[in-house]
C-alpha positions as CSV (number, residue, x, y, z in Angstrom):
1,M,214.2,167.4,94.8
2,E,211.5,166.8,97.7
3,Y,209.2,165.6,96.0
4,V,212.0,162.6,95.0
5,L,212.9,162.5,99.0
6,I,209.6,162.0,99.9
7,G,208.9,159.1,97.2
8,L,212.1,157.0,98.5
9,V,210.5,157.4,102.3
10,V,207.5,156.2,100.7
11,L,208.9,153.1,99.0
12,V,211.2,152.5,102.3
13,V,208.3,152.0,103.9
14,I,206.5,149.8,101.4
15,F,210.0,147.8,101.6
16,L,210.2,147.2,105.4
17,L,206.3,146.5,105.4
18,M,207.2,143.3,102.9
19,A,210.0,142.6,104.8
20,V,208.2,142.2,108.0
21,T,205.8,138.8,108.1
22,T,204.0,138.0,111.4
23,V,202.0,134.5,111.8
24,R,199.5,133.4,114.0
25,Q,199.2,130.8,116.4
26,G,198.1,127.4,115.5
27,F,199.8,128.1,111.8
28,V,203.2,127.4,110.1
29,Y,204.1,129.4,107.4
30,T,206.6,127.8,104.6
31,I,208.6,130.7,103.1
32,E,209.7,130.7,99.2
33,R,212.1,132.1,97.4
34,F,212.1,132.4,94.0
35,G,209.4,129.2,94.6
36,K,211.2,127.4,96.5
37,Y,211.0,126.2,100.2
38,T,213.4,127.4,102.5
39,K,212.1,127.1,105.6
40,A,208.7,126.7,108.1
41,A,207.9,129.7,109.9
42,E,206.6,129.2,113.3
43,P,204.1,131.6,114.9
44,G,205.5,134.9,116.1
45,L,207.3,138.2,113.8
46,H,209.6,137.5,110.9
47,L,211.4,139.2,108.1
48,I,212.1,138.3,104.7
49,V,213.8,139.8,101.3
50,P,210.6,141.2,100.0
51,L,210.4,140.4,96.1
52,I,212.6,137.8,96.5
53,D,211.1,135.4,99.7
54,R,207.7,135.0,99.8
55,V,205.1,133.5,102.2
56,G,203.6,129.9,99.7
57,H,201.2,127.9,102.1
58,R,199.5,128.8,105.9
59,I,199.1,125.5,107.6
60,N,196.7,125.0,110.4
61,M,198.6,122.8,112.7
62,M,195.9,122.3,115.1
63,E,193.3,118.9,115.3
64,Q,190.8,119.6,112.6
65,V,187.3,117.6,112.1
66,L,186.8,116.3,108.3
67,D,182.5,115.1,107.9
68,I,182.3,112.5,105.7
69,P,179.6,112.7,103.5
70,G,177.1,109.9,104.3
71,Q,176.8,107.4,101.4
72,E,175.7,104.0,100.3
73,I,177.5,100.7,101.2
74,I,176.7,97.3,99.9
75,T,177.4,94.8,103.0
76,A,178.9,91.2,102.7
77,D,175.0,90.0,103.0
78,N,173.7,92.9,100.1
79,A,172.3,94.8,102.1
80,M,172.5,98.0,101.5
81,V,173.0,100.6,104.7
82,G,173.8,104.3,104.8
83,V,176.7,105.5,106.6
84,D,178.0,108.3,107.9
85,A,181.5,109.5,109.7
86,V,183.8,111.8,110.7
87,V,188.0,111.8,110.8
88,F,189.9,113.7,113.3
89,F,193.4,115.2,111.7
90,Q,196.1,116.6,112.8
91,V,198.7,118.6,111.1
92,L,202.6,117.1,112.5
93,D,204.8,118.5,109.4
94,A,204.1,121.7,107.3
95,P,206.4,121.3,104.7
96,K,205.4,117.7,103.8
97,A,201.2,118.6,104.2
98,A,202.2,121.5,102.0
99,Y,204.3,120.0,99.3
100,E,203.3,116.3,99.6
101,V,200.1,116.0,98.9
102,S,197.5,118.5,96.7
103,G,194.3,119.3,98.7
104,L,194.7,117.5,101.8
105,Q,191.5,117.5,103.1
106,N,189.8,116.2,100.3
107,A,192.7,113.7,99.8
108,I,191.7,112.2,103.4
109,M,188.2,112.3,102.3
110,A,188.9,110.3,100.0
111,L,191.0,107.9,101.7
112,T,188.2,107.3,104.4
113,T,185.7,106.9,101.8
114,T,187.5,104.3,99.8
115,N,188.6,102.7,103.0
116,L,184.8,102.7,104.7
117,R,183.6,100.8,101.9
118,T,186.2,98.0,101.9
119,V,186.1,97.3,105.3
120,M,182.3,97.1,105.9
121,G,181.4,96.0,102.6
122,S,183.2,92.7,104.4
123,M,181.0,92.0,107.2
124,D,177.2,91.4,107.6
125,L,175.0,93.6,108.4
126,D,174.4,92.0,112.2
127,E,178.0,92.8,112.4
128,T,177.9,96.3,111.0
129,L,175.8,96.8,113.2
130,S,177.3,95.7,116.1
131,K,181.1,95.9,115.7
132,R,181.2,99.9,115.4
133,D,184.3,99.9,117.6
134,E,186.1,97.4,115.6
135,I,184.9,99.3,112.3
136,N,186.7,102.3,114.2
137,A,189.8,100.6,115.1
138,R,190.1,99.1,111.3
139,L,189.7,102.6,110.0
140,L,192.1,104.4,112.0
141,G,195.0,102.2,111.6
142,V,194.3,102.3,107.7
143,V,193.6,105.7,107.1
144,D,196.3,106.7,109.4
145,H,199.0,104.8,107.9
146,A,197.8,105.5,104.6
147,T,198.3,109.8,105.5
148,S,201.6,109.5,107.5
149,P,203.7,110.3,104.3
150,W,201.6,113.7,104.5
151,G,203.0,114.4,107.8
152,V,199.4,114.1,109.1
153,K,198.4,112.3,111.9
154,I,195.0,110.7,112.1
155,T,193.8,110.5,115.7
156,R,190.4,109.3,115.4
157,V,187.3,108.3,113.2
158,E,183.8,108.0,114.5
159,I,181.0,106.3,112.5
160,K,178.1,108.8,113.4
161,D,175.3,107.1,111.4
162,I,174.2,103.7,109.8
163,R,170.9,103.1,108.1
164,P,169.2,100.3,107.7
165,P,166.7,99.7,104.7
166,L,163.5,100.0,105.8
167,D,162.0,96.8,105.3
168,I,165.2,95.3,107.8
169,S,164.6,97.8,110.1
170,E,161.3,96.5,110.9
171,A,162.3,92.9,110.6
172,M,165.1,93.8,113.4
173,A,161.8,95.3,115.0
174,R,159.9,91.9,114.9
175,Q,163.3,90.3,116.3
176,M,163.9,91.9,119.1
177,K,160.4,91.9,120.2
178,A,160.8,88.2,120.3
179,E,163.5,88.5,121.7
180,R,162.5,90.7,124.8
181,L,159.7,88.3,125.1
182,K,161.5,85.0,125.0
183,R,163.8,86.4,127.9
184,A,160.7,87.5,129.6
185,E,159.1,84.3,129.6
186,I,162.5,82.5,130.6
187,L,162.1,85.0,133.8
188,E,159.2,84.0,134.6
189,A,159.8,80.3,134.2
190,E,163.2,80.9,135.9
191,G,160.8,82.5,139.1
192,D,158.0,79.8,139.0
193,R,160.5,77.3,139.0
194,A,162.7,78.8,142.1
195,S,159.6,79.6,143.8
196,R,158.1,76.1,143.9
197,I,162.0,75.1,145.1
198,L,161.6,76.9,147.9
199,R,158.3,76.3,148.7
200,A,158.7,72.5,148.5
201,E,162.0,73.1,150.5
202,G,159.7,74.9,153.4
203,E,157.1,72.2,152.8
204,K,160.3,69.2,153.7
205,Q,161.5,72.0,156.7
206,S,158.1,71.9,157.9
207,A,157.7,68.2,157.6
208,I,160.9,67.4,159.3
209,L,160.1,69.4,162.2
210,K,156.6,68.2,162.6
211,A,158.4,64.6,162.5
212,E,160.9,65.5,165.6
213,G,158.0,67.3,167.1
214,A,155.8,64.3,166.9
215,R,158.9,61.9,167.8
216,E,159.5,63.9,170.9
217,S,156.2,64.5,171.9
218,A,155.9,60.3,171.6
219,F,159.4,60.0,174.0
220,R,157.5,62.8,176.6
221,N,154.6,60.7,176.8
222,A,155.5,57.6,176.7
223,E,158.2,58.6,180.0
224,A,155.4,60.1,181.2
225,R,153.7,56.5,181.3
226,E,156.4,55.0,182.2
227,R,157.0,57.3,185.8
228,E,152.8,57.0,185.8
229,A,152.9,53.3,185.6
230,E,156.2,53.1,188.5
231,A,153.9,55.5,190.7
232,E,150.9,53.0,190.1
233,A,152.9,50.1,190.8
234,K,154.3,51.6,194.2
235,A,151.3,52.1,195.3
236,T,149.9,48.6,194.4
237,Q,153.0,47.6,196.8
238,M,152.1,49.7,199.4
239,V,147.8,48.7,198.9
240,S,149.3,45.2,198.8
241,D,152.0,45.8,202.0
242,A,149.1,47.6,203.9
243,I,146.6,44.2,203.2
244,A,149.5,41.7,204.1
245,G,149.3,43.7,207.4
246,S,145.9,44.5,208.3
247,G,144.6,42.0,206.6
248,V,140.9,42.5,205.6
249,S,140.1,45.2,207.5
250,A,142.7,47.4,204.9
251,I,140.2,46.1,202.5
252,N,137.4,47.4,204.0
253,Y,138.9,51.1,203.9
254,F,139.5,50.9,200.6
255,V,136.0,49.0,199.5
256,A,134.4,51.9,201.3
257,Q,136.5,55.1,200.4
258,D,135.7,53.9,196.8
259,Y,132.1,53.7,197.3
260,V,131.6,56.8,199.2
261,K,133.5,58.3,196.2
262,A,131.2,57.0,193.6
263,L,128.0,57.9,195.6
264,G,129.6,61.4,195.6
265,R,130.1,61.1,192.0
266,F,126.3,60.1,191.7
267,A,125.2,63.1,193.5
268,D,127.4,65.4,191.3
269,S,126.1,64.0,188.0
270,P,124.3,66.8,186.1
271,N,122.2,64.5,184.7
272,A,121.0,62.4,188.3
273,K,117.6,63.8,189.1
274,T,116.6,61.1,191.0
275,I,118.7,59.0,193.4
276,L,117.6,56.3,195.7
277,M,119.4,56.3,199.3
278,P,119.5,53.4,201.9
279,V,117.0,54.2,204.6
280,E,119.7,53.9,207.0
281,A,123.0,54.5,207.7
282,T,124.0,51.0,208.6
283,Q,122.4,50.0,205.3
284,I,125.9,51.3,204.0
285,L,128.1,49.4,206.8
286,G,125.8,46.2,205.7
287,S,126.9,46.7,202.1
288,L,130.6,47.2,203.2
289,G,130.7,43.5,205.2
290,G,129.5,42.0,202.3
291,I,132.1,43.5,200.0
292,G,134.4,42.2,202.9
293,E,133.3,39.0,203.2
294,L,133.2,38.4,199.5
295,V,136.9,39.6,199.8
296,R,137.6,36.5,203.1
297,E,135.9,34.0,199.9
298,T,138.2,35.5,197.4
299,F,141.7,35.0,199.8
300,G,140.2,32.0,201.2
301,E,140.2,33.4,204.9
302,R,137.8,32.6,207.6
303,E,137.0,34.1,210.9
304,P,137.7,31.6,213.7
305,A,134.5,29.8,215.8
306,G,132.6,31.2,218.1
307,T,133.2,34.9,216.9
308,P,130.3,36.9,216.6
309,P,130.1,38.0,212.9
310,S,130.7,42.0,212.7
311,S,129.9,42.0,209.0
312,G,128.4,40.7,206.3
313,P,125.5,39.4,204.7
314,A,124.0,38.1,208.0
315,A,125.0,41.0,210.3
316,S,123.9,43.3,207.6
317,R,120.5,41.2,208.3
318,E,120.6,41.2,211.4
319,T,120.8,44.6,212.2
320,T,117.9,45.8,209.7
321,R,115.7,43.5,211.0
322,Q,116.4,44.6,214.8
323,L,115.8,48.5,213.3
324,S,112.7,47.6,211.6
325,Q,111.3,46.5,214.8
326,A,112.7,49.4,216.9
327,S,111.0,51.6,214.4
328,P,107.7,51.5,213.3
329,E,108.1,54.2,210.6
330,P,107.7,52.1,207.8
331,V,110.7,51.9,205.0
332,G,110.8,55.0,202.0
333,Q,109.4,57.6,205.1
334,R,112.1,59.8,206.2
335,S,113.7,59.0,209.7
336,A,113.1,62.0,212.1
337,A,116.3,60.8,214.1
338,T,118.2,60.5,211.1
339,G,117.4,63.0,208.9
340,V,117.9,60.2,205.9
341,P,115.4,61.5,202.5
342,R,113.3,58.5,201.8
343,T,113.7,56.0,199.5
344,G,113.3,57.6,196.0
345,E,112.5,61.6,197.2
346,R,113.9,64.1,195.2
347,T,117.3,65.7,196.6
């Protein structure tokens, strides 16, 4: 009797263990009664009827990654390329994913592979290499639409690698190198052109500034000459007024002043080694008198009759004769009274 009781207890325990089902987080279990789907068990603890109910499929509800193996695809321009891709998907409806398709991952892989061949086969090689985003978008739309009856959401399709043939890769490398060289030459030519333009612009501005400076300098020089001419005219007018008021004496004054200045320049000249000076100072006065006589003849002036000549060549000759008689020293020797050097003496 005791053994029977122990056996019943063991059966009850086994029955209870079979009735309790625990669903892990991220999964959904389908419950079948006599092989027919009855409900979907969410994560947590669930009780089922042993020997009547059972767990049919354990569906992973998390986002999954499916690696598409590499394959050879012929493009529209008959180029053979190798392609690798990955697909990201997530089950949204567990019963559909369990009972609408057999082998969910294999079905998604086959569907992605065929559509990948279709999409890339309609493009040229250059388009397949440069339009990966377009290929991904087209694949995503096609595969997601095809798997929606299975309760699956395709979240992303990515092309991992595209491998063109070796000869095409070498040709592409040469093309890229030629393109880079062309860009470099274009940039160098544009830089040289810009440099020439800037230099020409600078030379233009420099010429304009030089011309403006020359014009301003010419204006200033003309203005200076104009003012100098005005000053000279005023000075000439003043001299003319002085001559008109004083007569020949004013002319003698100006001529004597210039004569003395000329003698001073002879003395200051670095090339003058020997200077010939008159014997007596009266000879300078005689010369001045002769100049005044010439001026009177020029202007038509005559001294009144009976006036002894005070200057001129005659007075000069008379004065020289008297001085020669008074001084027995011949011309060319130094005068003891005046200290005037002899004619031809080095000073």
